[in-house]
C-alpha positions, 0 to 999 in steps of 0.5 A: 948756073941753071938759068944761065944754061937755059938762056944759052940754050934759048939763044941757040934755038933762036939762032937755029929758027929758020922762020925768024928774020935776023932782026927778030932773032937779035931782039929775042936774044937781047930780050932773054938777057933781061930775064930776072933770076928768082930761083932760090929758097925762103930766108927761114930755111936756114933757121933750124927751129923754123925749118923743124916747125914747118915740117912738124908732123911729117913722118920720117921714113928710114927705109927706101922700101917704105918710100916706094910703097908710100909714093905708089 
């Protein structure tokens, strides 16, 4: 849904662009439909053993206060 919303917003911006002629606007809007959507996650992310191996050694923080201190 995120990419579809971005495409819609881009088309609106193109429609509102006073500096583009109608032919250029049509080409730009057609071109946006050909943008490939490659948003996702690796296949191994659903494998619990692989996920735990990836994050092995990462300290788990139990309190929000500790997160704030660490990330300052």
